[in-house]
C-alpha positions as CSV (number, residue, x, y, z in Angstrom):
1,M,7.4,-49.4,-21.7
2,L,4.6,-49.6,-19.5
3,R,6.6,-47.8,-16.9
4,T,7.4,-44.9,-19.2
5,L,3.8,-44.4,-20.1
6,P,2.7,-43.0,-17.1
7,L,5.4,-40.4,-17.3
8,I,4.8,-39.5,-21.0
9,A,1.2,-38.7,-20.1
10,L,2.1,-36.5,-17.3
11,A,4.7,-34.7,-19.0
12,V,2.0,-33.9,-22.0
13,A,-0.3,-32.9,-19.2
14,A,2.1,-30.5,-17.8
15,C,2.7,-28.9,-21.6
16,T,-0.8,-27.6,-22.0
17,D,-1.7,-24.1,-21.7
18,R,-4.9,-24.6,-20.2
19,P,-5.2,-23.5,-16.4
20,V,-5.7,-26.5,-13.7
21,G,-9.5,-27.0,-13.5
22,A,-10.3,-25.5,-16.3
23,P,-12.4,-27.2,-18.9
24,P,-11.1,-28.1,-22.2
25,A,-12.3,-26.4,-25.3
26,E,-15.1,-28.1,-27.1
27,N,-12.6,-29.5,-29.8
28,G,-10.3,-30.8,-27.3
29,A,-7.6,-28.1,-27.4
30,A,-6.8,-25.8,-24.6
31,P,-8.2,-22.4,-25.1
32,L,-5.0,-20.2,-25.4
33,N,-6.6,-17.2,-23.5
34,A,-7.8,-18.9,-20.5
35,A,-7.1,-17.3,-17.5
36,A,-6.6,-19.6,-13.9
37,P,-9.7,-19.0,-11.7
38,P,-9.5,-16.4,-9.1
39,A,-8.4,-17.3,-5.6
40,S,-11.3,-18.0,-3.1
41,A,-11.4,-15.5,-0.2
42,S,-10.0,-18.3,2.1
43,Q,-7.1,-18.7,-0.4
44,R,-5.8,-14.8,0.0
45,P,-3.7,-13.8,2.7
46,A,-5.3,-12.6,5.8
47,A,-5.5,-8.2,6.6
48,P,-2.5,-7.1,8.5
49,A,-3.0,-7.3,12.0
50,A,-3.1,-3.3,12.1
51,T,-6.1,-1.7,13.8
52,G,-8.2,-0.6,10.9
53,A,-5.8,-2.2,8.1
54,R,-6.9,-4.0,4.8
55,A,-5.2,-5.4,2.4
56,D,-6.5,-5.0,-1.2
57,P,-7.7,-8.4,-2.1
58,A,-7.1,-7.8,-5.5
59,L,-3.5,-7.6,-5.3
60,A,-2.8,-10.2,-2.4
61,D,-1.6,-13.6,-3.8
62,E,0.4,-15.8,-1.7
63,T,3.0,-17.1,-4.2
64,D,4.4,-14.0,-5.0
65,P,6.1,-12.0,-1.9
66,A,6.4,-8.9,-3.8
67,L,2.3,-8.5,-3.9
68,Q,1.9,-9.5,-0.1
69,P,0.6,-6.5,2.0
70,P,3.4,-4.2,2.9
71,A,4.7,-4.3,6.7
72,V,4.0,-0.7,7.6
73,Q,5.3,0.1,10.8
74,P,4.8,2.6,13.9
75,L,7.2,5.7,13.5
76,A,9.5,6.6,16.4
77,R,10.8,10.3,16.5
78,A,14.1,8.9,15.9
79,D,12.8,7.4,12.3
80,F,12.0,11.2,11.0
81,E,13.8,13.3,13.5
82,G,16.9,14.9,10.8
83,R,15.9,13.1,7.6
84,I,12.9,15.7,7.2
85,D,12.8,19.3,7.7
86,S,11.2,20.6,11.0
87,G,8.4,23.1,10.8
88,L,4.8,23.0,9.8
89,G,3.6,19.4,8.7
90,C,1.0,16.4,9.2
91,S,0.8,12.9,10.8
92,F,-1.4,10.1,10.0
93,K,-2.2,8.1,12.8
94,S,-4.2,4.6,12.7
95,A,-7.3,3.8,14.4
96,G,-4.9,2.4,17.2
97,S,-3.1,5.8,17.7
98,Q,0.3,4.4,15.8
99,T,2.1,7.4,13.9
100,L,2.5,5.6,10.5
101,L,3.3,8.6,8.3
102,V,4.7,11.9,9.1
103,A,5.7,14.7,6.0
104,T,6.6,18.5,6.3
105,A,6.2,21.0,3.9
106,P,7.0,25.1,3.7
107,M,4.0,27.4,3.2
108,D,5.6,28.2,-0.2
109,S,3.1,27.0,-3.0
110,G,5.9,26.1,-5.2
111,A,7.6,23.8,-2.7
112,R,7.1,20.0,-2.7
113,A,6.2,18.0,0.8
114,Q,8.4,15.5,2.1
115,G,7.5,12.6,4.6
116,V,8.6,8.9,6.0
117,I,6.8,5.9,6.5
118,K,8.7,2.5,7.8
119,V,7.9,-0.4,6.3
120,G,9.6,-3.8,7.1
121,G,11.9,-2.6,9.6
122,K,13.3,0.5,6.9
123,V,12.6,4.3,7.2
124,E,11.5,5.0,3.6
125,L,11.7,8.6,2.9
126,L,9.0,9.9,0.6
127,R,8.8,13.5,-1.6
128,A,5.5,14.6,-3.1
129,G,5.3,14.2,-6.9
130,Q,3.6,17.5,-7.1
131,P,4.3,21.0,-5.7
132,G,1.9,22.8,-3.6
133,G,3.4,23.1,-0.3
134,Y,1.9,23.0,3.1
135,A,-1.2,23.6,1.7
136,A,-1.6,20.6,-0.8
137,L,0.0,18.2,1.9
138,A,-2.8,19.3,4.5
139,A,-5.5,18.6,1.9
140,G,-3.9,14.8,1.6
141,Q,-1.0,14.6,-0.9
142,S,0.3,11.7,-2.4
143,L,4.3,11.1,-1.7
144,A,6.6,8.7,-3.3
145,N,10.4,7.7,-3.8
146,E,12.3,6.1,-6.1
147,M,12.6,2.7,-4.4
148,G,8.6,2.2,-5.4
149,W,6.9,3.3,-2.3
150,S,3.9,5.3,-2.2
151,A,1.8,6.9,0.6
152,F,-1.8,8.7,0.1
153,V,-4.0,10.1,2.7
154,R,-7.5,10.4,1.8
155,R,-8.5,12.8,4.0
156,A,-12.3,14.0,5.0
157,P,-13.8,17.6,3.8
158,G,-14.2,20.5,6.0
159,T,-12.3,22.5,8.3
160,G,-11.7,19.7,10.5
161,R,-11.3,19.4,14.3
162,A,-9.0,22.0,16.4
163,E,-6.4,20.2,18.3
164,G,-4.6,22.3,20.4
165,A,-3.5,25.4,19.8
166,E,-1.9,25.3,16.5
167,S,-3.2,21.8,14.9
168,T,-6.2,20.9,12.8
169,S,-7.1,17.0,12.5
170,W,-9.6,15.2,9.9
171,P,-10.8,11.7,9.8
172,A,-8.9,10.0,7.4
173,S,-7.6,6.6,5.4
174,L,-3.6,5.9,4.7
175,I,-2.7,3.7,1.7
176,V,0.7,2.4,1.4
177,A,1.5,0.5,-1.8
178,M,4.7,-0.7,-3.8
179,E,5.0,0.0,-7.3
180,G,3.8,-3.2,-9.2
181,G,3.0,-4.9,-5.6
182,G,0.8,-5.0,-2.9
183,S,-0.9,-2.7,-0.5
184,V,-2.4,-1.9,2.4
185,T,-5.3,0.8,3.5
186,F,-5.5,1.9,7.0
187,E,-9.1,3.2,7.9
188,N,-10.6,5.4,10.2
189,G,-7.3,7.1,11.3
190,R,-6.5,10.6,11.8
191,W,-4.6,13.1,9.5
192,S,-3.3,16.2,12.0
193,C,-1.6,19.4,10.7
194,G,-0.3,22.2,12.3
195,A,3.2,23.7,13.5
C-alpha cells in the first residue's frame, strides 16, 4: 500500500487543469481559465539562418513542428520556368541577394498574378486572391495556394529605383507563412519589377 501511494499522488497531480508552475486558486482548486506561462525568449527557436530573416516569435513553438518558421529556400530558374507565365513580373531578393519569390502578371487589371516560392525543398505555386494584374503585383500583392502557403511583399512607397532599361526596384520585406502555422519575415530585401 505504501508503494502505491506516491503513484496515486502522481496520477492525481497529472489530472489537474492547472498548468505546471501556475499557483493554485485561493480555495486550492485549479482555475479553469489559467493559461500556461509564455515561453521565454531562450525557449523559442532561433530565427532562420538566412540574412535578414526573422521568425515570428508569437508563432514559434518548439513542441509543434507546424508552428516552426518555414524553411524558405532560394529559387533557381528551373524552379519557376514553365510553372508561371513569362512576361512582366517581379522578384523578391533577400538582403543576401537570394531570390525567394518570383511572380508574373499580365497588364490586364482583371487578371490575377501567379508566383512561386520554395519551402522545404518543394516548389509551391501561388496565385493572387484578388485581380489587379501587373500593377497590383508591383505594388506588393499577397499570393497564396490551396495548401495553405502564402507570401506577402511589403514594399516601400514611391517610384522606386531604376534598374537597367526596363526594371524598377524598391526596398521591401517578404513574409512567408503557412495557414495555422509558422511564418518568417525577410527584412531589408528588394522587390524588383519589370520585363
